C-alpha positions in Angstrom: 2.4 32.0 -18.6 1.4 29.5 -16.0 4.3 29.7 -13.6 3.8 31.6 -10.4 6.5 34.2 -10.1 7.9 34.9 -6.6 10.4 37.1 -4.9 12.6 36.5 -1.8 11.7 38.6 1.2 15.3 39.7 1.6 14.8 41.9 -1.4 12.7 44.0 0.9 13.5 43.4 4.5 16.1 41.8 6.8 13.8 40.1 9.4 10.4 38.6 10.0 8.9 40.9 12.6 5.3 41.8 12.0 6.4 45.2 10.5 8.9 43.4 8.3 6.4 40.9 7.0 3.8 43.6 6.4 6.3 45.6 4.3 7.4 42.5 2.4 3.8 41.5 1.6 2.9 45.0 0.5 5.9 45.5 -1.8 5.7 42.0 -3.3 2.1 42.8 -4.3 3.0 46.2 -5.6 5.8 44.7 -7.7 3.4 42.4 -9.4 4.5 39.1 -8.0 2.3 36.1 -7.2 4.4 34.6 -4.3 6.5 35.7 -1.5 9.4 33.4 -0.2 10.2 33.8 3.4 13.3 32.4 5.0 12.6 30.9 8.5 16.0 31.7 10.0 14.4 34.5 11.9 11.2 32.6 12.8 11.4 33.4 16.5 10.2 37.0 15.6 7.5 35.8 13.2 3.8 36.4 14.1 2.3 33.6 12.1 -1.4 34.5 12.3 -0.7 38.1 11.4 1.5 37.1 8.5 -1.1 34.6 7.2 -3.8 37.4 7.4 -1.6 39.8 5.4 -0.8 37.2 2.7 -4.5 36.3 2.4 -5.6 39.9 2.2 -3.0 40.6 -0.6 -3.9 37.4 -2.4 -0.3 36.2 -2.3 1.0 32.6 -2.1 3.8 31.8 0.3 6.8 29.4 0.1 9.2 29.0 3.0 12.9 28.1 3.0 15.7 27.5 5.4 19.1 25.9 6.0 20.2 24.5 9.3 23.1 25.5 11.7 26.2 23.7 12.7 24.8 23.1 16.2 21.6 21.8 14.7 22.7 19.8 11.6 21.0 16.6 10.5 24.1 15.7 8.5 26.2 15.5 11.7 27.4 12.3 13.3 26.4 13.7 16.7 23.0 12.4 17.8 22.2 15.5 19.8 23.1 17.9 17.0 20.9 15.8 14.6 18.0 15.9 17.0 18.2 19.7 17.2 18.2 20.0 13.4 15.3 17.6 13.1 13.3 19.8 15.6 14.1 22.9 13.5 12.8 21.2 10.4 9.6 19.9 12.1 8.9 23.4 13.5 9.6 25.0 10.1 7.3 22.6 8.3 4.5 23.4 10.7 5.1 27.2 10.3 5.0 26.9 6.6 1.7 25.0 6.8 0.2 27.5 9.2 1.2 30.3 6.8 -0.8 28.6 4.1 2.2 27.3 2.2 2.7 24.0 0.4 6.4 24.4 -0.5 9.0 24.0 2.2 12.4 24.1 0.6 16.1 25.0 1.0 19.2 23.3 2.4 17.0 21.1 4.6 19.8 18.5 4.8 22.7 20.5 6.4 24.0 23.7 7.9 24.5 26.6 5.6 28.2 27.1 5.6 31.6 25.8 4.5 32.4 22.3 5.8 36.0 21.2 6.5 35.6 17.7 5.3 33.4 15.6 3.0 30.0 14.2 4.2 30.4 11.0 6.2 28.5 7.8 5.6 26.8 8.1 8.9 26.0 11.8 8.3 24.3 10.9 5.0 22.4 8.1 6.6 21.1 10.6 9.2 20.0 13.0 6.5 18.1 10.2 4.8 16.4 9.1 8.0 15.4 12.6 9.1 14.1 13.7 5.7 12.2 10.4 5.2 10.3 11.1 8.4 9.8 14.8 7.5 8.5 13.8 4.0 5.9 11.6 5.6 4.8 14.4 7.9 4.7 16.8 5.0 2.6 14.4 2.8 0.0 14.2 5.6 -0.3 18.0 5.3 -0.4 18.0 1.5 3.0 19.6 1.3 6.2 19.1 -0.7 9.8 19.3 0.4 12.4 20.8 -1.8 16.1 19.8 -1.9 17.8 23.0 -2.9 21.1 22.3 -4.5 23.8 24.6 -3.0 27.4 25.2 -4.0 30.4 23.6 -2.3 31.0 26.6 -0.1 27.5 26.3 1.5 27.1 22.5 2.0 28.9 19.2 1.5 25.7 17.1 1.0 24.5 17.9 -2.5 26.1 20.2 -5.0 24.7 19.0 -8.3 21.4 17.9 -9.8 22.8 14.3 -9.9 23.6 14.5 -6.2 20.1 15.7 -5.4 18.4 12.9 -7.4 20.5 10.3 -5.6 19.5 11.7 -2.2 15.8 12.0 -3.3 15.9 8.4 -4.5 17.2 7.2 -1.1 14.5 9.1 0.7 12.0 7.5 -1.6 9.0 9.8 -1.2 7.0 11.3 -4.1 6.6 14.6 -2.3 10.4 15.2 -2.2 11.3 17.4 -5.1 14.4 19.0 -6.6 15.0 22.7 -6.2 17.3 24.2 -8.8 19.0 27.6 -8.3 20.8 29.3 -11.2 23.3 31.0 -8.9 24.5 27.7 -7.5 24.3 25.9 -10.9 26.6 28.5 -12.3 29.3 27.4 -9.9 28.8 23.6 -9.9 27.1 22.4 -13.2 28.5 22.0 -16.7 25.6 23.9 -18.2 22.4 25.6 -17.2 20.2 23.4 -19.3 21.3 19.8 -18.9 20.5 19.7 -15.1 16.9 20.8 -15.9 16.5 18.0 -18.4 18.1 15.5 -15.9 15.7 16.5 -13.1 12.7 16.6 -15.5 9.3 16.2 -13.8 10.9 15.9 -10.4 11.6 19.7 -10.4 9.5 21.3 -7.8 10.9 24.8 -7.2 13.3 27.3 -9.0 15.4 30.1 -7.8 16.5 32.7 -10.4 19.7 34.6 -9.4 22.5 36.2 -11.3 26.1 34.9 -10.9 26.8 37.9 -8.5 23.2 37.8 -7.1 22.5 41.4 -8.3 20.4 42.6 -11.3 19.4 39.9 -13.7 21.1 40.2 -17.1 24.1 42.1 -15.7 26.1 39.0 -15.2 27.0 36.0 -17.4 24.4 33.4 -16.6 22.8 31.7 -19.6 19.2 32.4 -18.8 17.9 31.7 -22.3 19.3 28.2 -22.1 17.8 27.7 -18.6 14.3 29.0 -19.5 14.4 27.0 -22.8 15.1 23.9 -20.8 12.2 24.7 -18.4 9.9 24.9 -21.4 11.2 21.6 -22.8 10.2 19.7 -19.6 6.9 21.6 -19.2 7.8 23.0 -15.8 4.8 24.9 -14.4 5.9 25.4 -10.8 7.1 28.5 -8.9 10.0 30.6 -10.2 11.3 32.9 -7.5 13.8 35.7 -7.8 16.5 35.7 -5.2 19.0 38.5 -4.7 21.1 39.8 -1.8 22.8 43.1 -1.1 24.3 44.8 2.0 21.6 47.3 1.6 19.2 44.8 3.3 20.9 42.8 6.1 19.4 39.8 7.8 20.5 39.5 11.4 20.8 35.7 11.0 21.4 35.0 7.3 23.5 37.6 5.6 26.8 36.5 7.1 26.1 32.8 6.2 25.5 33.9 2.5 28.6 36.2 2.5 26.5 39.3 1.6 29.4 41.7 1.8 28.7 44.0 -1.2 26.1 46.6 -1.9 24.9 45.2 -5.3 21.7 47.3 -5.2 20.0 49.8 -2.9 16.5 50.1 -4.4 14.6 46.8 -3.9 11.5 47.9 -5.8 13.5 48.8 -8.9 15.4 45.5 -8.7 12.2 43.4 -8.1 10.2 45.1 -10.9 13.1 44.6 -13.3 13.5 41.0 -12.3 9.8 40.2 -12.8 9.9 41.8 -16.3 13.1 39.9 -17.1 11.6 36.5 -16.0 8.3 37.1 -17.6 9.9 38.0 -20.9 12.0 34.8 -21.0 9.0 32.7 -20.1 7.0 34.2 -22.9 9.9 33.9 -25.4 10.4 30.1 -24.7 6.8 29.0 -23.9 5.0 31.2 -26.4 
């Protein structure tokens, strides 16, 4: 098994204070993971040198993710709003690099929330311009950008693998990769396997989440089809478990993600189960 297995920090803690990060790093290591994913929505509270030291001591890799906000949205037609979104992305890229990460991913192209109208031509042009510049900066740091494909209730920019490929083509940078998420795919795609084949070697990051974002295997997602397709394309990148419950509430992200239900209350039990679940499917399809 060559894929690094990761877990989202919101399985453990709601914020990114030094105490939060120390807890997330410790529990990620105890649960047997290789990588911790940290959302940068709460980056104002993040002590980057302390977090980097904790990650290095634990021998964990780091990936960072984020979406934008409606008042700092690079898909807007308002130049001032776009400028604020661009600044958030630039700052987040630097933070990811300073933490030792090479993957900066997420809804880098829009706010995280329901839009009241389709994406405009000007808004899409703004996305392409901003992400073209960000990709160049990332390349200079040896980093990749991930275009996470989110469902229609969280963005109006890209909802399917085909959408993401068209956007990546327009950006035109080799370090812009596609980020597939089984939770979002379950809503928007015709199957869990065909989008993997469509993306192929442009796949750079994977989120594993159940249709209700609780325990893996307790919903109806076709994980065997998905992991089988990953094996077909020879995907060797990170695979990160993502789950949310009202048991762990982020002060900045939980409402955006509509985390209203208590799907679990024991993050360690959830995370250990998820790691065993993912490892078993990787072994079954790659072995």
